[in-house]
C-alpha positions as a Markdown table, in Angstrom:
| # | Residue | x | y | z |
|---|---|---|---|---|
| 1 | Unk | 98.5 | -83.6 | 66.3 |
| 2 | Unk | 96.2 | -86.3 | 68.8 |
| 3 | Unk | 97.8 | -87.6 | 71.4 |
| 4 | Unk | 99.4 | -92.0 | 71.2 |
| 5 | Unk | 96.6 | -93.7 | 72.7 |
| 6 | Unk | 99.1 | -95.0 | 75.2 |
| 7 | Unk | 99.1 | -91.6 | 76.4 |
| 8 | Unk | 95.0 | -91.7 | 76.8 |
| 9 | Unk | 95.4 | -95.1 | 79.1 |
| 10 | Unk | 98.1 | -93.8 | 81.2 |
| 11 | Unk | 96.7 | -90.8 | 81.7 |
| 12 | Unk | 92.9 | -92.8 | 82.8 |
| 13 | Unk | 95.4 | -95.1 | 84.8 |
| 14 | Unk | 96.6 | -92.2 | 86.7 |
| 15 | Unk | 94.0 | -90.5 | 87.9 |
| 16 | Unk | 92.2 | -94.0 | 88.9 |
| 17 | Unk | 95.6 | -93.9 | 91.1 |
| 18 | Unk | 95.3 | -91.0 | 92.2 |
| 19 | Unk | 91.4 | -91.1 | 93.0 |
| 20 | Unk | 92.0 | -94.4 | 95.0 |
| 21 | Unk | 90.6 | -96.5 | 92.5 |
| 22 | Unk | 93.6 | -98.7 | 92.6 |
| 23 | Unk | 95.1 | -97.7 | 96.4 |
| 24 | Unk | 98.6 | -97.4 | 97.6 |
| 25 | Unk | 100.1 | -101.0 | 97.5 |
| 26 | Unk | 97.4 | -102.6 | 95.3 |
| 27 | Unk | 98.4 | -104.1 | 92.2 |
| 28 | Unk | 97.4 | -103.0 | 88.8 |
| 29 | Unk | 95.2 | -104.7 | 86.8 |
| 30 | Unk | 97.7 | -107.8 | 84.6 |
| 31 | Unk | 98.6 | -107.0 | 81.4 |
| 32 | Unk | 96.3 | -109.1 | 79.7 |
| 33 | Unk | 93.2 | -107.4 | 81.9 |
| 34 | Unk | 94.8 | -103.9 | 80.5 |
| 35 | Unk | 94.9 | -105.1 | 76.9 |
| 36 | Unk | 91.1 | -106.2 | 77.2 |
| 37 | Unk | 89.7 | -102.5 | 79.1 |
| 38 | Unk | 91.1 | -100.9 | 76.8 |
| 39 | Unk | 91.0 | -103.2 | 73.3 |
| 40 | Unk | 94.8 | -102.4 | 73.1 |
| 41 | Unk | 98.1 | -104.2 | 72.2 |
| 42 | Unk | 100.5 | -105.3 | 75.0 |
| 43 | Unk | 102.6 | -103.1 | 73.9 |
| 44 | Unk | 100.4 | -99.9 | 74.3 |
| 45 | Unk | 99.6 | -100.8 | 77.3 |
| 46 | Unk | 103.9 | -101.4 | 78.4 |
| 47 | Unk | 104.0 | -98.2 | 77.4 |
| 48 | Unk | 101.5 | -96.9 | 79.7 |
| 49 | Unk | 102.4 | -98.6 | 82.7 |
| 50 | Unk | 106.4 | -97.3 | 81.6 |
| 51 | Unk | 104.9 | -94.0 | 81.8 |
| 52 | Unk | 103.4 | -94.7 | 85.5 |
| 53 | Unk | 106.7 | -96.1 | 86.2 |
| 54 | Unk | 108.4 | -93.0 | 85.4 |
| 55 | Unk | 106.1 | -90.8 | 86.9 |
| 56 | Unk | 107.2 | -92.8 | 90.3 |
| 57 | Unk | 103.3 | -93.8 | 90.7 |
| 58 | Unk | 103.5 | -97.3 | 89.9 |
| 59 | Unk | 106.6 | -99.5 | 90.5 |
| 60 | Unk | 107.0 | -103.1 | 88.0 |
| 61 | Unk | 108.2 | -106.4 | 90.1 |
| 62 | Unk | 109.5 | -109.1 | 88.4 |
| 63 | Unk | 107.0 | -112.5 | 88.1 |
| 64 | Unk | 104.3 | -110.1 | 90.3 |
| 65 | Unk | 102.7 | -107.2 | 88.3 |
| 66 | Unk | 102.5 | -103.7 | 89.1 |
| 67 | Unk | 102.3 | -102.6 | 92.4 |
| 68 | Unk | 101.0 | -99.0 | 92.7 |
| 69 | Unk | 103.6 | -96.9 | 95.0 |
| 70 | Unk | 101.8 | -93.6 | 95.0 |
| 71 | Unk | 99.6 | -92.1 | 97.8 |
| 72 | Unk | 98.2 | -89.0 | 98.3 |
| 73 | Unk | 99.9 | -87.1 | 101.0 |
| 74 | Unk | 99.1 | -83.9 | 103.1 |
| 75 | Unk | 101.1 | -81.9 | 100.5 |
| 76 | Unk | 100.0 | -82.5 | 97.5 |
| 77 | Unk | 100.1 | -79.0 | 95.8 |
| 78 | Unk | 103.1 | -80.2 | 94.0 |
| 79 | Unk | 104.6 | -80.7 | 90.1 |
| 80 | Unk | 106.7 | -82.4 | 88.8 |
| 81 | Unk | 110.4 | -81.9 | 87.2 |
| 82 | Unk | 110.4 | -85.6 | 84.9 |
| 83 | Unk | 107.6 | -84.6 | 82.7 |
| 84 | Unk | 106.3 | -81.6 | 80.8 |
| 85 | Unk | 103.6 | -79.6 | 82.6 |
| 86 | Unk | 102.4 | -76.3 | 81.5 |
| 87 | Unk | 101.0 | -73.9 | 84.5 |
| 88 | Unk | 97.1 | -74.7 | 83.6 |
| 89 | Unk | 98.0 | -78.1 | 83.6 |
| 90 | Unk | 99.4 | -78.1 | 86.9 |
| 91 | Unk | 96.7 | -75.5 | 88.9 |
| 92 | Unk | 94.8 | -78.8 | 87.6 |
| 93 | Unk | 95.9 | -80.9 | 88.8 |
| 94 | Unk | 95.7 | -79.8 | 91.9 |
| 95 | Unk | 92.1 | -78.8 | 91.8 |
| 96 | Unk | 93.2 | -75.2 | 91.9 |
| 97 | Unk | 92.2 | -72.2 | 89.4 |
| 98 | Unk | 95.2 | -70.4 | 87.8 |
| 99 | Unk | 95.0 | -66.8 | 86.2 |
| 100 | Unk | 97.7 | -65.0 | 84.4 |
| 101 | Unk | 98.5 | -61.8 | 84.0 |
| 102 | Unk | 100.6 | -60.0 | 80.9 |
| 103 | Unk | 103.1 | -57.3 | 82.2 |
| 104 | Unk | 105.1 | -57.2 | 79.1 |
| 105 | Unk | 105.1 | -58.6 | 75.5 |
| 106 | Unk | 107.3 | -57.2 | 72.6 |
| 107 | Unk | 109.4 | -58.4 | 69.7 |
| 108 | Unk | 113.6 | -58.4 | 69.4 |
| 109 | Unk | 116.2 | -59.2 | 67.7 |
| 110 | Unk | 118.8 | -61.3 | 70.2 |
| 111 | Unk | 121.9 | -59.9 | 70.5 |
| 112 | Unk | 124.9 | -60.9 | 71.8 |
| 113 | Unk | 124.4 | -60.8 | 75.8 |
| 114 | Unk | 120.8 | -62.4 | 75.7 |
| 115 | Unk | 122.5 | -65.2 | 72.9 |
| 116 | Unk | 125.0 | -66.8 | 75.5 |
| 117 | Unk | 121.9 | -66.2 | 78.1 |
| 118 | Unk | 119.6 | -67.9 | 76.3 |
| 119 | Unk | 121.2 | -70.4 | 73.7 |
| 120 | Unk | 119.2 | -68.5 | 71.1 |
| 121 | Unk | 121.6 | -67.9 | 67.8 |
| 122 | Unk | 122.4 | -63.9 | 67.7 |
| 123 | Unk | 120.3 | -62.2 | 65.3 |
| 124 | Unk | 116.9 | -64.2 | 65.8 |
| 125 | Unk | 113.5 | -63.2 | 65.9 |
| 126 | Unk | 112.7 | -63.4 | 69.3 |
| 127 | Unk | 108.7 | -62.8 | 71.3 |
| 128 | Unk | 109.8 | -61.6 | 75.0 |
| 129 | Unk | 106.4 | -62.0 | 77.5 |
| 130 | Unk | 106.5 | -61.0 | 81.4 |
| 131 | Unk | 103.6 | -63.1 | 82.7 |
| 132 | Unk | 102.7 | -62.9 | 86.7 |
| 133 | Unk | 101.1 | -66.5 | 87.6 |
| 134 | Unk | 97.7 | -67.0 | 90.1 |
| 135 | Unk | 96.6 | -70.1 | 92.5 |
| 136 | Unk | 93.2 | -69.4 | 93.9 |
| 137 | Unk | 94.7 | -65.4 | 93.9 |
| 138 | Unk | 98.0 | -66.0 | 95.3 |
| 139 | Unk | 100.9 | -64.3 | 92.9 |
| 140 | Unk | 103.0 | -67.3 | 92.9 |
| 141 | Unk | 105.7 | -66.9 | 90.5 |
| 142 | Unk | 107.0 | -64.5 | 86.9 |
| 143 | Unk | 107.6 | -65.9 | 83.8 |
| 144 | Unk | 110.1 | -64.3 | 81.4 |
| 145 | Unk | 109.8 | -65.9 | 78.4 |
| 146 | Unk | 111.9 | -66.3 | 75.3 |
| 147 | Unk | 110.4 | -67.5 | 71.9 |
| 148 | Unk | 111.4 | -68.0 | 69.0 |
| 149 | Unk | 109.2 | -66.1 | 66.3 |
| 150 | Unk | 109.1 | -68.0 | 63.4 |
| 151 | Unk | 107.6 | -70.8 | 65.6 |
| 152 | Unk | 105.3 | -68.8 | 67.0 |
| 153 | Unk | 103.3 | -67.1 | 64.6 |
| 154 | Unk | 100.4 | -65.3 | 65.5 |
| 155 | Unk | 100.6 | -65.4 | 68.8 |
| 156 | Unk | 99.4 | -62.3 | 70.5 |
| 157 | Unk | 98.9 | -61.7 | 74.6 |
| 158 | Unk | 95.3 | -62.5 | 74.6 |
| 159 | Unk | 97.0 | -65.9 | 74.0 |
| 160 | Unk | 99.3 | -65.4 | 76.5 |
| 161 | Unk | 97.4 | -64.8 | 79.2 |
| 162 | Unk | 95.6 | -68.1 | 78.4 |
| 163 | Unk | 97.9 | -71.0 | 77.7 |
| 164 | Unk | 100.8 | -70.5 | 75.3 |
| 165 | Unk | 101.6 | -74.8 | 75.4 |
| 166 | Unk | 97.9 | -74.9 | 74.6 |
| 167 | Unk | 97.8 | -72.3 | 71.5 |
| 168 | Unk | 101.6 | -74.3 | 70.1 |
| 169 | Unk | 100.1 | -78.0 | 70.7 |
| 170 | Unk | 96.0 | -77.8 | 69.3 |
| 171 | Unk | 96.4 | -74.3 | 67.4 |
| 172 | Unk | 99.9 | -75.0 | 66.1 |
| 173 | Unk | 100.4 | -78.3 | 66.2 |
| 174 | Unk | 103.8 | -78.4 | 67.9 |
| 175 | Unk | 104.8 | -81.8 | 69.3 |
| 176 | Unk | 107.2 | -80.4 | 72.6 |
| 177 | Unk | 108.8 | -83.3 | 73.4 |
| 178 | Unk | 112.2 | -82.2 | 75.2 |
| 179 | Unk | 113.3 | -79.2 | 78.7 |
| 180 | Unk | 116.7 | -78.8 | 79.6 |
| 181 | Unk | 116.2 | -77.7 | 82.9 |
| 182 | Unk | 118.4 | -75.4 | 85.7 |
| 183 | Unk | 116.8 | -75.0 | 89.3 |
| 184 | Unk | 118.8 | -72.3 | 91.4 |
| 185 | Unk | 117.8 | -70.3 | 94.4 |
| 186 | Unk | 117.8 | -66.6 | 94.5 |
| 187 | Unk | 117.9 | -63.2 | 96.6 |
| 188 | Unk | 114.9 | -61.7 | 95.5 |
| 189 | Unk | 115.2 | -59.0 | 93.3 |
| 190 | Unk | 112.6 | -55.2 | 93.1 |
| 191 | Unk | 110.3 | -56.9 | 90.8 |
| 192 | Unk | 110.0 | -60.2 | 92.6 |
| 193 | Unk | 108.7 | -57.5 | 95.8 |
| 194 | Unk | 106.8 | -55.7 | 93.2 |
| 195 | Unk | 104.4 | -59.1 | 91.9 |
| 196 | Unk | 104.8 | -61.8 | 95.0 |
| 197 | Unk | 103.9 | -61.0 | 98.3 |
| 198 | Unk | 107.2 | -62.6 | 100.3 |
| 199 | Unk | 107.9 | -61.9 | 103.0 |
| 200 | Unk | 109.0 | -62.9 | 105.8 |
| 201 | Unk | 111.0 | -64.1 | 102.2 |
| 202 | Unk | 113.7 | -62.7 | 101.2 |
| 203 | Unk | 114.6 | -65.1 | 98.1 |
| 204 | Unk | 112.6 | -67.2 | 95.1 |
| 205 | Unk | 113.2 | -70.4 | 93.6 |
| 206 | Unk | 114.7 | -70.3 | 90.3 |
| 207 | Unk | 114.4 | -72.0 | 87.4 |
| 208 | Unk | 115.7 | -72.0 | 83.5 |
| 209 | Unk | 114.8 | -74.7 | 81.0 |
| 210 | Unk | 115.3 | -74.5 | 77.2 |
| 211 | Unk | 112.7 | -75.8 | 75.5 |
| 212 | Unk | 113.0 | -78.2 | 72.1 |
| 213 | Unk | 110.2 | -79.0 | 69.6 |
| 214 | Unk | 110.0 | -82.6 | 67.5 |
| 215 | Unk | 112.2 | -81.5 | 64.8 |
| 216 | Unk | 114.7 | -80.5 | 67.8 |
| 217 | Unk | 114.5 | -76.5 | 67.5 |
| 218 | Unk | 114.9 | -74.6 | 70.9 |
| 219 | Unk | 111.6 | -72.4 | 70.2 |
| 220 | Unk | 111.3 | -71.3 | 74.2 |
| 221 | Unk | 113.5 | -70.0 | 76.9 |
| 222 | Unk | 112.1 | -69.4 | 80.3 |
| 223 | Unk | 112.9 | -67.7 | 83.5 |
| 224 | Unk | 110.3 | -68.2 | 86.3 |
| 225 | Unk | 110.4 | -67.3 | 89.5 |
| 226 | Unk | 108.7 | -69.3 | 92.2 |
| 227 | Unk | 107.4 | -67.4 | 95.6 |
| 228 | Unk | 108.6 | -70.5 | 98.0 |
| 229 | Unk | 105.3 | -71.2 | 99.6 |
| 230 | Unk | 104.3 | -72.5 | 96.2 |
| 231 | Unk | 107.5 | -74.3 | 95.5 |
| 232 | Unk | 107.3 | -77.8 | 95.6 |
| 233 | Unk | 108.4 | -80.4 | 92.9 |
| 234 | Unk | 109.0 | -84.0 | 92.6 |
| 235 | Unk | 111.6 | -86.3 | 91.0 |
| 236 | Unk | 112.4 | -89.8 | 90.0 |
| 237 | Unk | 115.6 | -91.2 | 90.9 |
| 238 | Unk | 116.9 | -94.8 | 90.6 |
| 239 | Unk | 120.3 | -96.4 | 91.1 |
């Protein structure tokens, strides 16, 4: 499914903010100007601006305009917990080269214990994938994915090594809408130490997430175990 026009405007404005075309503390062009630039409706512009605000890039000021509140720092290798971002998108955002090694790939039936852990129905047919993800050659995380088999027909280890989300969105035309996440810190396991160069650390950051498509179906449960040196995400809070 093609992305809506407001998403394209959001991405273009975001890129210009991050490249400094719209500098920190400056104001974006007015809504009327943006309507002219993008040849779209005012509502479309407003949706794009709301996405920028939700991500903490801008702040609308009543009667004044929309001020840029994002600026580059010396530690910009960072992702967002507010949106749904794939590993490839995270790497591209930070100018890093991603690579993936698939260590395990199997079809299985969801048992009672796995159902309680993941949220899938007992008896559901799943695809289990374990991947080691690297940035610029540095192994930084282990992904353990459980995918609802009926939602990912045709998936292969080669697809998992490339990008599962790219396959879901571009080939299967799935719309991925929602992810519920839990973040913890755990002592490193033998598998963590085998796959990730953890010294001098003895722990990993763990994100467990349930992801839902546009039909409200949970198609994925993922556990991501991340190296402390590369685990850095942001979230925007409002009072």
